[in-house]
KOLDREN-570376 format. One record per residue: x, y, z of N, C-alpha, C in turn; residue number from 0. Coordinates in nm, 3 decimals. Layout:
! KOLDREN-570376
+---------+---------+---------+---------+---------+---------+---------+---------+---------+-----+
!    n_px !    n_py !    n_pz !   ca_px !   ca_py !   ca_pz !    c_px !    c_py !    c_pz !  nr !
+---------+---------+---------+---------+---------+---------+---------+---------+---------+-----+
!       X !       Y !       Z !       X !       Y !       Z !       X !       Y !       Z ! NUM !
...
+---------+---------+---------+---------+---------+---------+---------+---------+---------+-----+
***
This chain:
! KOLDREN-570376
+---------+---------+---------+---------+---------+---------+---------+---------+---------+-----+
!    n_px !    n_py !    n_pz !   ca_px !   ca_py !   ca_pz !    c_px !    c_py !    c_pz !  nr !
+---------+---------+---------+---------+---------+---------+---------+---------+---------+-----+
!   2.897 !  -0.847 !  -0.023 !   2.800 !  -0.796 !  -0.049 !   2.785 !  -0.723 !  -0.164 !   0 !
!   2.889 !  -0.656 !  -0.245 !   2.845 !  -0.599 !  -0.372 !   2.792 !  -0.715 !  -0.468 !   1 !
!   2.796 !  -0.840 !  -0.435 !   2.756 !  -0.964 !  -0.550 !   2.618 !  -0.912 !  -0.517 !   2 !
!   2.556 !  -0.910 !  -0.444 !   2.398 !  -0.876 !  -0.410 !   2.333 !  -0.752 !  -0.485 !   3 !
!   2.437 !  -0.630 !  -0.507 !   2.397 !  -0.544 !  -0.593 !   2.393 !  -0.594 !  -0.729 !   4 !
!   2.456 !  -0.678 !  -0.763 !   2.437 !  -0.738 !  -0.929 !   2.319 !  -0.755 !  -0.945 !   5 !
!   2.252 !  -0.788 !  -0.858 !   2.101 !  -0.824 !  -0.890 !   1.993 !  -0.731 !  -0.922 !   6 !
!   2.029 !  -0.591 !  -0.886 !   1.958 !  -0.514 !  -0.912 !   1.897 !  -0.490 !  -1.028 !   7 !
!   1.982 !  -0.467 !  -1.143 !   1.906 !  -0.481 !  -1.282 !   1.801 !  -0.596 !  -1.313 !   8 !
!   1.828 !  -0.710 !  -1.223 !   1.716 !  -0.805 !  -1.269 !   1.618 !  -0.796 !  -1.218 !   9 !
!   1.620 !  -0.740 !  -1.079 !   1.523 !  -0.727 !  -0.987 !   1.407 !  -0.596 !  -1.016 !  10 !
!   1.461 !  -0.510 !  -1.056 !   1.400 !  -0.390 !  -1.122 !   1.259 !  -0.379 !  -1.166 !  11 !
!   1.271 !  -0.466 !  -1.262 !   1.176 !  -0.500 !  -1.370 !   1.049 !  -0.534 !  -1.298 !  12 !
!   1.049 !  -0.603 !  -1.188 !   0.943 !  -0.685 !  -1.164 !   0.862 !  -0.554 !  -1.071 !  13 !
!   0.899 !  -0.490 !  -0.988 !   0.840 !  -0.376 !  -0.897 !   0.765 !  -0.270 !  -0.984 !  14 !
!   0.857 !  -0.231 !  -1.110 !   0.786 !  -0.130 !  -1.198 !   0.709 !  -0.200 !  -1.295 !  15 !
!   0.689 !  -0.311 !  -1.342 !   0.562 !  -0.353 !  -1.410 !   0.431 !  -0.375 !  -1.314 !  16 !
!   0.476 !  -0.467 !  -1.185 !   0.388 !  -0.491 !  -1.128 !   0.328 !  -0.341 !  -1.047 !  17 !
!   0.377 !  -0.265 !  -1.013 !   0.316 !  -0.159 !  -0.938 !   0.217 !  -0.078 !  -1.037 !  18 !
!   0.283 !  -0.065 !  -1.144 !   0.208 !  -0.004 !  -1.274 !   0.098 !  -0.055 !  -1.266 !  19 !
!   0.098 !  -0.188 !  -1.346 !  -0.018 !  -0.266 !  -1.345 !  -0.130 !  -0.279 !  -1.236 !  20 !
!  -0.089 !  -0.253 !  -1.119 !  -0.188 !  -0.224 !  -1.018 !  -0.238 !  -0.157 !  -1.009 !  21 !
!  -0.185 !   0.017 !  -1.038 !  -0.243 !   0.119 !  -1.072 !  -0.366 !   0.098 !  -1.181 !  22 !
!  -0.285 !   0.060 !  -1.313 !  -0.414 !   0.031 !  -1.421 !  -0.544 !  -0.059 !  -1.375 !  23 !
!  -0.523 !  -0.181 !  -1.309 !  -0.607 !  -0.276 !  -1.253 !  -0.714 !  -0.149 !  -1.158 !  24 !
!  -0.649 !  -0.087 !  -1.096 !  -0.723 !   0.002 !  -0.976 !  -0.842 !   0.097 !  -1.092 !  25 !
!  -0.759 !   0.124 !  -1.150 !  -0.846 !   0.236 !  -1.233 !  -0.981 !   0.167 !  -1.340 !  26 !
!  -0.915 !   0.020 !  -1.351 !  -1.038 !  -0.045 !  -1.427 !  -1.138 !  -0.099 !  -1.289 !  27 !
!  -1.114 !  -0.106 !  -1.181 !  -1.171 !  -0.159 !  -1.095 !  -1.312 !  -0.025 !  -1.052 !  28 !
!  -1.222 !   0.094 !  -1.072 !  -1.317 !   0.209 !  -1.028 !  -1.390 !   0.233 !  -1.152 !  29 !
!  -1.347 !   0.218 !  -1.269 !  -1.423 !   0.248 !  -1.400 !  -1.571 !   0.148 !  -1.413 !  30 !
!  -1.504 !   0.054 !  -1.372 !  -1.605 !  -0.049 !  -1.409 !  -1.721 !  -0.126 !  -1.279 !  31 !
!  -1.664 !  -0.086 !  -1.163 !  -1.713 !  -0.116 !  -1.020 !  -1.690 !  -0.284 !  -1.042 !  32 !
!  -1.627 !  -0.360 !  -1.106 !  -1.570 !  -0.462 !  -1.096 !  -1.465 !  -0.502 !  -0.992 !  33 !
!  -1.487 !  -0.594 !  -0.881 !  -1.428 !  -0.607 !  -0.762 !  -1.300 !  -0.687 !  -0.823 !  34 !
!  -1.303 !  -0.795 !  -0.933 !  -1.197 !  -0.865 !  -0.978 !  -1.082 !  -0.774 !  -0.996 !  35 !
!  -1.108 !  -0.673 !  -1.089 !  -1.006 !  -0.594 !  -1.100 !  -0.941 !  -0.533 !  -0.968 !  36 !
!  -0.971 !  -0.517 !  -0.886 !  -0.943 !  -0.482 !  -0.748 !  -0.825 !  -0.608 !  -0.700 !  37 !
!  -0.908 !  -0.683 !  -0.689 !  -0.813 !  -0.826 !  -0.665 !  -0.686 !  -0.817 !  -0.720 !  38 !
!  -0.710 !  -0.804 !  -0.894 !  -0.545 !  -0.783 !  -0.952 !  -0.500 !  -0.692 !  -0.892 !  39 !
!  -0.565 !  -0.551 !  -0.887 !  -0.433 !  -0.465 !  -0.838 !  -0.369 !  -0.489 !  -0.702 !  40 !
!  -0.463 !  -0.537 !  -0.579 !  -0.398 !  -0.586 !  -0.445 !  -0.296 !  -0.682 !  -0.484 !  41 !
!  -0.330 !  -0.801 !  -0.556 !  -0.217 !  -0.877 !  -0.577 !  -0.087 !  -0.838 !  -0.618 !  42 !
!  -0.111 !  -0.747 !  -0.753 !   0.017 !  -0.700 !  -0.798 !   0.065 !  -0.579 !  -0.709 !  43 !
!   0.016 !  -0.506 !  -0.616 !   0.090 !  -0.412 !  -0.537 !   0.138 !  -0.466 !  -0.452 !  44 !
!   0.089 !  -0.574 !  -0.405 !   0.157 !  -0.681 !  -0.291 !   0.307 !  -0.724 !  -0.313 !  45 !
!   0.279 !  -0.820 !  -0.433 !   0.412 !  -0.867 !  -0.503 !   0.522 !  -0.754 !  -0.535 !  46 !
!   0.443 !  -0.647 !  -0.605 !   0.553 !  -0.545 !  -0.615 !   0.613 !  -0.470 !  -0.502 !  47 !
!   0.556 !  -0.451 !  -0.399 !   0.609 !  -0.429 !  -0.299 !   0.738 !  -0.482 !  -0.245 !  48 !
!   0.715 !  -0.639 !  -0.267 !   0.821 !  -0.732 !  -0.222 !   0.938 !  -0.704 !  -0.302 !  49 !
!   0.915 !  -0.711 !  -0.447 !   1.030 !  -0.706 !  -0.518 !   1.086 !  -0.523 !  -0.515 !  50 !
!   0.992 !  -0.427 !  -0.481 !   1.069 !  -0.325 !  -0.476 !   1.156 !  -0.327 !  -0.329 !  51 !
!   1.118 !  -0.369 !  -0.246 !   1.203 !  -0.406 !  -0.140 !   1.345 !  -0.464 !  -0.168 !  52 !
!   1.336 !  -0.563 !  -0.236 !   1.435 !  -0.637 !  -0.299 !   1.536 !  -0.541 !  -0.403 !  53 !
!   1.478 !  -0.495 !  -0.468 !   1.551 !  -0.385 !  -0.577 !   1.595 !  -0.264 !  -0.516 !  54 !
!   1.541 !  -0.221 !  -0.402 !   1.613 !  -0.129 !  -0.304 !   1.736 !  -0.143 !  -0.249 !  55 !
!   1.715 !  -0.261 !  -0.205 !   1.838 !  -0.344 !  -0.086 !   1.944 !  -0.358 !  -0.212 !  56 !
!   1.951 !  -0.412 !  -0.304 !   2.027 !  -0.447 !  -0.440 !   2.086 !  -0.295 !  -0.470 !  57 !
!   1.999 !  -0.248 !  -0.507 !   2.042 !  -0.086 !  -0.547 !   2.127 !  -0.022 !  -0.489 !  58 !
!   2.092 !  -0.019 !  -0.358 !   2.188 !   0.056 !  -0.248 !   2.316 !  -0.025 !  -0.258 !  59 !
!   2.328 !  -0.170 !  -0.223 !   2.439 !  -0.227 !  -0.234 !   2.545 !  -0.194 !  -0.376 !  60 !
!   2.472 !  -0.194 !  -0.515 !   2.515 !  -0.169 !  -0.619 !   2.592 !  -0.028 !  -0.595 !  61 !
!   2.511 !   0.071 !  -0.544 !   2.556 !   0.181 !  -0.565 !   2.681 !   0.219 !  -0.475 !  62 !
!   2.676 !   0.143 !  -0.364 !   2.813 !   0.139 !  -0.282 !   2.942 !   0.092 !  -0.349 !  63 !
!   2.913 !   0.013 !  -0.469 !   3.029 !  -0.087 !  -0.521 !   3.117 !   0.025 !  -0.566 !  64 !
!   3.253 !   0.018 !  -0.548 !   3.399 !   0.113 !  -0.594 !   3.387 !   0.127 !  -0.716 !  65 !
!   3.334 !   0.069 !  -0.809 !   3.338 !   0.133 !  -0.950 !   3.230 !   0.216 !  -0.982 !  66 !
!   3.120 !   0.256 !  -0.896 !   3.022 !   0.309 !  -0.920 !   3.044 !   0.461 !  -0.932 !  67 !
!   3.008 !   0.561 !  -1.010 !   3.060 !   0.658 !  -0.998 !   2.910 !   0.763 !  -0.929 !  68 !
!   2.964 !   0.814 !  -0.824 !   2.864 !   0.887 !  -0.754 !   2.825 !   1.024 !  -0.836 !  69 !
!   2.692 !   1.018 !  -0.840 !   2.649 !   1.162 !  -0.907 !   2.526 !   1.198 !  -0.860 !  70 !
!   2.461 !   1.347 !  -0.912 !   2.336 !   1.355 !  -0.808 !   2.259 !   1.298 !  -0.913 !  71 !
!   2.243 !   1.242 !  -1.031 !   2.141 !   1.176 !  -1.080 !   2.132 !   1.044 !  -1.020 !  72 !
!   2.268 !   0.973 !  -0.971 !   2.238 !   0.877 !  -0.909 !   2.164 !   0.880 !  -0.776 !  73 !
!   2.223 !   1.007 !  -0.686 !   2.135 !   1.045 !  -0.579 !   2.010 !   1.041 !  -0.589 !  74 !
!   1.962 !   1.114 !  -0.683 !   1.801 !   1.111 !  -0.719 !   1.744 !   0.971 !  -0.752 !  75 !
!   1.813 !   0.911 !  -0.836 !   1.756 !   0.768 !  -0.846 !   1.758 !   0.668 !  -0.709 !  76 !
!   1.853 !   0.698 !  -0.626 !   1.855 !   0.612 !  -0.503 !   1.753 !   0.627 !  -0.416 !  77 !
!   1.720 !   0.774 !  -0.388 !   1.627 !   0.822 !  -0.288 !   1.485 !   0.799 !  -0.334 !  78 !
!   1.476 !   0.853 !  -0.470 !   1.352 !   0.816 !  -0.546 !   1.309 !   0.674 !  -0.509 !  79 !
!   1.420 !   0.566 !  -0.520 !   1.350 !   0.444 !  -0.534 !   1.303 !   0.386 !  -0.372 !  80 !
!   1.409 !   0.477 !  -0.302 !   1.400 !   0.428 !  -0.165 !   1.215 !   0.452 !  -0.111 !  81 !
!   1.222 !   0.623 !  -0.167 !   1.049 !   0.657 !  -0.142 !   0.978 !   0.549 !  -0.220 !  82 !
!   0.993 !   0.489 !  -0.327 !   0.901 !   0.419 !  -0.420 !   0.865 !   0.312 !  -0.346 !  83 !
!   0.987 !   0.243 !  -0.291 !   0.957 !   0.091 !  -0.210 !   0.895 !   0.134 !  -0.106 !  84 !
!   0.876 !   0.242 !  -0.043 !   0.829 !   0.254 !   0.090 !   0.671 !   0.266 !   0.068 !  85 !
!   0.673 !   0.345 !  -0.021 !   0.530 !   0.408 !  -0.059 !   0.440 !   0.269 !  -0.126 !  86 !
!   0.511 !   0.192 !  -0.185 !   0.467 !   0.062 !  -0.232 !   0.415 !  -0.020 !  -0.124 !  87 !
!   0.513 !  -0.057 !  -0.039 !   0.496 !  -0.121 !   0.088 !   0.374 !  -0.044 !   0.155 !  88 !
!   0.347 !   0.073 !   0.176 !   0.235 !   0.115 !   0.250 !   0.135 !   0.109 !   0.126 !  89 !
!   0.125 !   0.101 !   0.020 !   0.023 !   0.067 !  -0.025 !  -0.022 !  -0.093 !  -0.022 !  90 !
!   0.057 !  -0.163 !  -0.032 !   0.007 !  -0.302 !   0.013 !  -0.010 !  -0.344 !   0.152 !  91 !
!   0.009 !  -0.237 !   0.244 !  -0.037 !  -0.280 !   0.362 !  -0.176 !  -0.208 !   0.384 !  92 !
!  -0.181 !  -0.104 !   0.324 !  -0.328 !  -0.036 !   0.317 !  -0.443 !  -0.115 !   0.222 !  93 !
!  -0.382 !  -0.199 !   0.157 !  -0.451 !  -0.301 !   0.093 !  -0.557 !  -0.357 !   0.200 !  94 !
!  -0.525 !  -0.350 !   0.294 !  -0.601 !  -0.436 !   0.394 !  -0.727 !  -0.349 !   0.423 !  95 !
!  -0.712 !  -0.221 !   0.427 !  -0.842 !  -0.163 !   0.447 !  -0.978 !  -0.200 !   0.346 !  96 !
!  -0.885 !  -0.203 !   0.209 !  -0.988 !  -0.250 !   0.081 !  -1.062 !  -0.397 !   0.156 !  97 !
!  -1.007 !  -0.486 !   0.177 !  -1.066 !  -0.576 !   0.220 !  -1.178 !  -0.579 !   0.317 !  98 !
!  -1.139 !  -0.526 !   0.387 !  -1.264 !  -0.483 !   0.511 !  -1.351 !  -0.386 !   0.453 !  99 !
!  -1.342 !  -0.341 !   0.344 !  -1.444 !  -0.231 !   0.266 !  -1.453 !  -0.132 !   0.376 ! 100 !
!  -1.337 !  -0.045 !   0.392 !  -1.343 !   0.075 !   0.480 !  -1.354 !   0.175 !   0.339 ! 101 !
!  -1.446 !   0.279 !   0.349 !  -1.416 !   0.394 !   0.257 !  -1.270 !   0.454 !   0.319 ! 102 !
!  -1.239 !   0.498 !   0.415 !  -1.099 !   0.544 !   0.443 !  -1.000 !   0.457 !   0.396 ! 103 !
!  -1.021 !   0.339 !   0.427 !  -0.906 !   0.270 !   0.391 !  -0.889 !   0.290 !   0.193 ! 104 !
!  -1.006 !   0.257 !   0.157 !  -0.984 !   0.249 !   0.004 !  -0.928 !   0.366 !  -0.065 ! 105 !
!  -0.958 !   0.495 !   0.031 !  -0.900 !   0.640 !  -0.044 !  -0.733 !   0.618 !   0.003 ! 106 !
!  -0.714 !   0.578 !   0.126 !  -0.545 !   0.595 !   0.175 !  -0.508 !   0.479 !   0.084 ! 107 !
!  -0.536 !   0.357 !   0.040 !  -0.488 !   0.236 !  -0.041 !  -0.472 !   0.332 !  -0.184 ! 108 !
!  -0.554 !   0.420 !  -0.219 !  -0.581 !   0.453 !  -0.380 !  -0.412 !   0.552 !  -0.376 ! 109 !
!  -0.462 !   0.652 !  -0.280 !  -0.341 !   0.744 !  -0.294 !  -0.191 !   0.689 !  -0.274 ! 110 !
!  -0.191 !   0.575 !  -0.178 !  -0.035 !   0.510 !  -0.158 !  -0.027 !   0.447 !  -0.294 ! 111 !
!  -0.121 !   0.384 !  -0.355 !  -0.135 !   0.298 !  -0.496 !  -0.054 !   0.429 !  -0.618 ! 112 !
!  -0.104 !   0.498 !  -0.615 !  -0.115 !   0.596 !  -0.740 !   0.032 !   0.692 !  -0.711 ! 113 !
!   0.056 !   0.700 !  -0.559 !   0.179 !   0.773 !  -0.569 !   0.286 !   0.672 !  -0.577 ! 114 !
!   0.288 !   0.573 !  -0.550 !   0.405 !   0.452 !  -0.537 !   0.390 !   0.447 !  -0.732 ! 115 !
!   0.307 !   0.432 !  -0.802 !   0.280 !   0.408 !  -0.934 !   0.386 !   0.569 !  -1.000 ! 116 !
!   0.364 !   0.656 !  -0.945 !   0.440 !   0.769 !  -1.020 !   0.553 !   0.767 !  -0.944 ! 117 !
!   0.615 !   0.723 !  -0.854 !   0.740 !   0.720 !  -0.794 !   0.810 !   0.616 !  -0.855 ! 118 !
!   0.733 !   0.509 !  -0.877 !   0.786 !   0.399 !  -0.979 !   0.852 !   0.403 !  -1.111 ! 119 !
!   0.758 !   0.517 !  -1.156 !   0.800 !   0.529 !  -1.314 !   0.928 !   0.660 !  -1.302 ! 120 !
!   0.893 !   0.764 !  -1.220 !   1.024 !   0.861 !  -1.203 !   1.154 !   0.824 !  -1.190 ! 121 !
!   1.140 !   0.709 !  -1.090 !   1.261 !   0.616 !  -1.039 !   1.317 !   0.578 !  -1.178 ! 122 !
!   1.213 !   0.487 !  -1.249 !   1.262 !   0.397 !  -1.338 !   1.347 !   0.503 !  -1.486 ! 123 !
!   1.293 !   0.605 !  -1.476 !   1.315 !   0.711 !  -1.577 !   1.492 !   0.747 !  -1.523 ! 124 !
!   1.481 !   0.808 !  -1.404 !   1.632 !   0.845 !  -1.370 !   1.713 !   0.692 !  -1.391 ! 125 !
!   1.667 !   0.579 !  -1.327 !   1.746 !   0.468 !  -1.379 !   1.816 !   0.457 !  -1.510 ! 126 !
!   1.694 !   0.470 !  -1.587 !   1.742 !   0.456 !  -1.766 !   1.842 !   0.563 !  -1.791 ! 127 !
!   1.806 !   0.676 !  -1.743 !   1.909 !   0.780 !  -1.752 !   2.077 !   0.751 !  -1.711 ! 128 !
!   2.073 !   0.676 !  -1.579 !   2.173 !   0.627 !  -1.561 !   2.261 !   0.563 !  -1.642 ! 129 !
!   2.147 !   0.446 !  -1.727 !   2.230 !   0.330 !  -1.767 !   2.241 !   0.385 !  -1.920 ! 130 !
!   2.150 !   0.423 !  -1.978 !   2.174 !   0.486 !  -2.117 !   2.195 !   0.654 !  -2.167 ! 131 !
!   2.191 !   0.740 !  -2.039 !   2.210 !   0.861 !  -2.102 !   2.084 !   0.937 !  -2.158 ! 132 !
!   2.111 !   1.069 !  -2.138 !   1.994 !   1.115 !  -2.164 !   1.968 !   1.160 !  -2.316 ! 133 !
!   2.039 !   1.153 !  -2.417 !   2.034 !   1.125 !  -2.539 !   1.991 !   1.003 !  -2.631 ! 134 !
!   1.965 !   0.911 !  -2.531 !   1.910 !   0.760 !  -2.585 !   1.834 !   0.764 !  -2.676 ! 135 !
!   1.728 !   0.835 !  -2.686 !   1.620 !   0.840 !  -2.801 !   1.664 !   0.887 !  -2.909 ! 136 !
!   1.746 !   1.000 !  -2.872 !   1.780 !   1.085 !  -3.020 !   1.901 !   1.020 !  -3.100 ! 137 !
!   1.971 !   0.932 !  -3.054 !   2.096 !   0.858 !  -3.094 !   2.050 !   0.767 !  -3.249 ! 138 !
+---------+---------+---------+---------+---------+---------+---------+---------+---------+-----+
***
């Protein structure tokens, strides 16, 4: 099963890009009142949630590998990533409320989407710290 963990670095970039792009498209949809942007946002968050789930599974497998050094930073990354995947999945499911044009559904979708984007960004930051170290930009 450690083999699955080796796919984590490959899989993580998709949910980061897709969920953040979904949040930006939702901002554009709100600012322009153009529903085509919301269609882009919904499509991106749905695909992003799938990849977030896959990346989370692979990440947990990678973290359990014997050569991994368990640290508080790894634990923060692991649990933030798990939360990010869960909230991205919630946003993807809440997107159904957007389709049926429910005001409450839209509000729930937006909250979940922007929370997912924030969690994905924070998780990515901690992942970068794990791989590159805190002084990467100063070197």
